[in-house]
C-alpha positions in Angstrom: 110.7 97.9 77.0 114.2 99.2 76.3 113.5 99.3 72.5 110.2 101.1 73.1 112.1 103.8 75.2 114.6 104.3 72.4 111.7 104.9 70.0 110.6 107.9 72.0 111.8 111.4 70.8 114.9 112.3 72.7 113.4 115.2 74.6 110.3 113.1 75.4 112.3 110.5 77.2 113.0 113.0 80.0 109.2 113.2 80.7 108.8 109.5 81.5 109.6 109.8 85.3 107.0 112.6 85.7 104.1 110.3 86.3 106.1 108.1 88.7 106.7 104.4 88.4 104.7 103.9 85.2 104.4 100.1 84.7 103.2 98.0 81.8 102.6 98.4 78.2 99.5 100.6 78.6 101.5 103.1 80.7 104.3 103.2 78.1 101.9 103.8 75.2 100.1 106.6 77.1 103.3 108.4 78.2 104.8 108.0 74.7 101.9 109.8 73.2 101.9 112.5 75.8 105.6 112.9 75.6 105.4 113.8 71.9 102.9 116.5 72.7 104.8 117.8 75.7 108.2 118.0 74.1 107.8 121.6 73.0 107.5 122.8 76.6 111.3 122.5 77.0 113.0 125.8 77.6 114.0 127.4 74.3 117.7 127.4 73.5 119.7 129.9 71.5 119.4 127.6 68.4 115.7 127.4 68.6 114.0 129.1 65.6 110.9 131.3 66.1 107.9 129.3 64.9 105.1 131.7 66.1 103.9 129.1 68.5 103.1 130.3 72.0 105.8 129.4 74.5 105.0 128.1 78.0 107.3 128.7 81.0 107.4 127.0 84.4 105.6 129.0 87.1 106.9 127.1 90.2 109.5 124.3 90.8 108.4 121.1 89.1 105.7 122.9 87.0 105.2 121.5 83.5 103.3 124.0 81.4 100.7 122.4 79.1 98.2 123.6 76.5 94.4 122.9 76.7 94.8 120.1 74.2 97.6 118.5 76.2 95.6 118.8 79.4 92.7 117.0 77.7 95.0 114.2 76.6 96.5 113.9 80.0 93.1 113.9 81.6 91.8 111.1 79.3 94.9 108.9 79.8 95.1 109.4 83.6 91.3 108.8 83.9 91.6 105.5 82.1 94.6 104.4 84.3 92.9 105.6 87.5 89.8 103.6 86.8 91.8 100.6 85.8 93.8 100.8 89.0 92.5 103.1 91.7 95.7 102.7 93.7 97.7 104.4 91.0 98.0 107.6 93.0 100.2 109.2 90.4 97.5 108.9 87.8 94.8 110.1 90.2 97.0 113.1 90.9 97.4 114.0 87.2 93.6 113.6 86.7 93.0 116.0 89.6 95.4 118.6 88.2 94.2 118.6 84.6 90.4 118.6 85.3 90.1 120.7 88.5 90.7 124.3 87.4 87.2 125.7 88.1 86.8 123.8 91.3 90.3 124.9 92.5 89.4 128.6 91.8 86.2 128.2 93.8 88.2 126.7 96.7 90.7 129.5 96.6 88.0 132.1 96.7 86.5 130.3 99.8 90.0 130.4 101.4 90.5 134.1 100.5 87.2 135.0 102.0 87.9 133.3 105.3 90.3 134.7 107.9 91.9 131.4 108.7 91.9 130.2 105.1 93.5 133.5 104.0 96.2 133.0 106.6 96.9 129.5 105.3 97.2 130.9 101.7 99.7 133.5 103.0 101.8 131.2 105.3 101.5 128.0 103.2 102.0 125.4 105.9 103.0 121.9 104.8 102.1 118.6 106.4 105.2 116.4 106.1 107.4 114.4 108.3 109.9 117.3 108.3 107.2 119.6 109.7 105.5 117.2 112.1 106.6 116.3 115.6 105.5 112.7 115.3 106.9 111.7 118.7 105.1 114.6 120.3 101.8 113.8 118.6 102.1 110.2 119.6 102.5 111.3 123.2 99.2 113.3 123.2 96.2 111.8 125.1 93.9 109.4 123.4 91.1 111.2 121.7 93.0 114.2 120.7 93.2 115.1 117.0 97.0 114.7 116.9 97.1 111.4 118.6 94.3 109.9 116.4 96.0 111.2 113.3 99.3 109.5 114.2 97.3 106.3 115.1 95.7 106.5 111.6 99.2 106.7 110.0 100.5 103.8 112.1 97.4 101.6 111.6 97.5 102.0 107.8 101.3 102.1 107.5 101.3 105.3 105.5 103.4 108.5 105.5 102.4 112.1 104.8 105.4 112.3 102.5 103.8 110.2 99.9 101.7 113.1 98.5 102.9 114.1 95.0 103.7 117.7 94.3 101.6 119.4 91.6 103.0 119.6 88.1 100.2 120.5 85.7 98.4 123.3 87.5 99.1 126.6 85.5 98.7 128.9 88.5 101.2 129.1 91.3 98.6 129.8 94.1 96.2 127.1 92.8 99.1 124.7 92.8 99.4 125.3 96.6 95.6 124.7 97.0 96.1 121.3 95.3 99.0 120.5 97.6 97.0 121.5 100.6 94.0 119.4 99.6 96.3 116.4 99.1 98.0 116.9 102.5 94.7 117.2 104.4 93.3 114.1 102.8 94.6 111.8 105.5 93.3 114.2 108.1 89.8 113.8 106.5 90.3 110.0 106.9 91.0 110.6 110.5 88.1 112.9 111.2 85.7 110.7 109.2 87.0 107.6 110.9 87.6 105.9 107.6 90.4 103.4 106.9 92.4 103.3 103.6 90.6 100.2 102.2 88.4 100.6 99.1 85.2 101.2 101.0 86.9 103.8 103.2 88.4 105.6 100.2 85.0 105.7 98.5 83.3 107.2 101.5 86.0 109.9 101.8 85.7 110.6 98.1 82.0 111.1 98.5 82.6 113.6 101.3 85.3 115.4 99.3 83.3 115.5 96.1 80.5 117.3 97.9 83.0 119.6 99.7 85.4 120.5 96.9 83.6 119.8 93.6 86.8 118.4 92.1 86.0 116.2 89.1 88.6 113.7 90.3 86.7 113.2 93.6 83.3 112.9 91.7 84.8 110.3 89.4 86.2 108.3 92.3 82.8 108.5 94.2 80.9 107.4 91.1 83.1 104.5 90.0 84.8 103.4 93.2 81.7 101.4 94.3 82.0 99.1 91.3 84.9 97.3 93.1 82.9 96.5 96.2 81.2 93.3 97.1 77.4 93.1 97.6 77.5 93.6 101.4 79.8 96.6 101.3 77.8 98.1 98.5 74.6 97.8 100.5 76.3 99.4 103.6 77.7 102.1 101.4 74.5 103.1 99.7 72.2 102.8 102.7 74.4 104.2 105.5 77.7 105.6 104.5 76.9 107.7 101.4 74.0 109.5 103.0 76.1 110.3 106.0 79.1 111.5 103.9 76.8 113.7 101.8 75.1 115.2 104.8 78.5 115.9 106.4 80.0 117.3 103.3 77.1 119.6 102.7 77.0 121.0 106.2 80.6 121.6 107.0 82.7 124.7 106.4 85.3 124.5 103.7 87.8 121.9 104.9 90.7 123.9 103.6 89.9 126.8 105.9 91.2 125.1 109.1 94.7 125.4 110.3 94.9 121.8 111.4 98.5 122.1 112.6 97.2 124.4 115.4 94.6 121.9 116.5 96.6 118.8 117.4 95.8 119.0 121.1 92.1 119.6 120.5 89.8 116.6 121.0 88.8 115.0 117.7 85.1 115.2 118.7 85.3 118.9 119.4 87.1 119.5 116.1 84.4 117.5 114.2 81.8 119.6 115.9 83.7 122.8 115.0 84.0 121.8 111.3 80.5 120.4 111.2 81.3 116.7 110.5 78.5 114.4 111.8 79.6 111.6 114.1 80.7 108.5 112.1 78.1 105.7 111.9 78.9 102.7 114.1 79.5 100.4 111.2 82.6 98.3 110.6 84.3 99.5 107.4 
């Protein structure tokens, strides 16, 4: 491993941490190839010569400008890794950013054309431990949205701080749309009543695919079922997918709700407001 790292171009080595804890030889090969292509995105120094090649500059903190070719290579590599291991959230994130431009523009337009969505774009709220009153949410009555959200976090031992910031979206406002989508993902689990196991994730991906049109969601919805056993696959295809598709088709844009202002609302009334059908009474 150390020898392979030394073989990377000097400026490419700094890119290795970008995809998170990249493990194994497959990861190394993928990042090595991408690193060679991304190395020209470094800020130009006084000694850089003019080559006539277009220069790319960061648009927001953490942004890594990339060309269409680089995005294509990133998309192919991250898609392979995400299919190989669906729990590689870093690869899923890269896939979503490099393939979702048109869908993200559509989501942004929906937000701009909705009063609440427009306010979210202007105020840019974040769902993180630093912005949440977890103790206060845990003290809310059972059945309220905030209490059920914290129960979801506790039951599945997850944190809202695990969502990666965008890096490859070449538009500052669209980068926030990506961030908002990621941070409301766990809220969708809560509203849909789905756990974080493979079956639950596939159901949420079907709902999000219909709602957002993001290629990453469509890919997860299409290939996620391949990892399920026969019983779960039957339940998914006969009960859960039809329900998720109906709900996703009938609801308002899920990014147009200021969820932070609805913690004290009952989860049933919020589902009704959004348009989510009651979850089927099936163990998932």
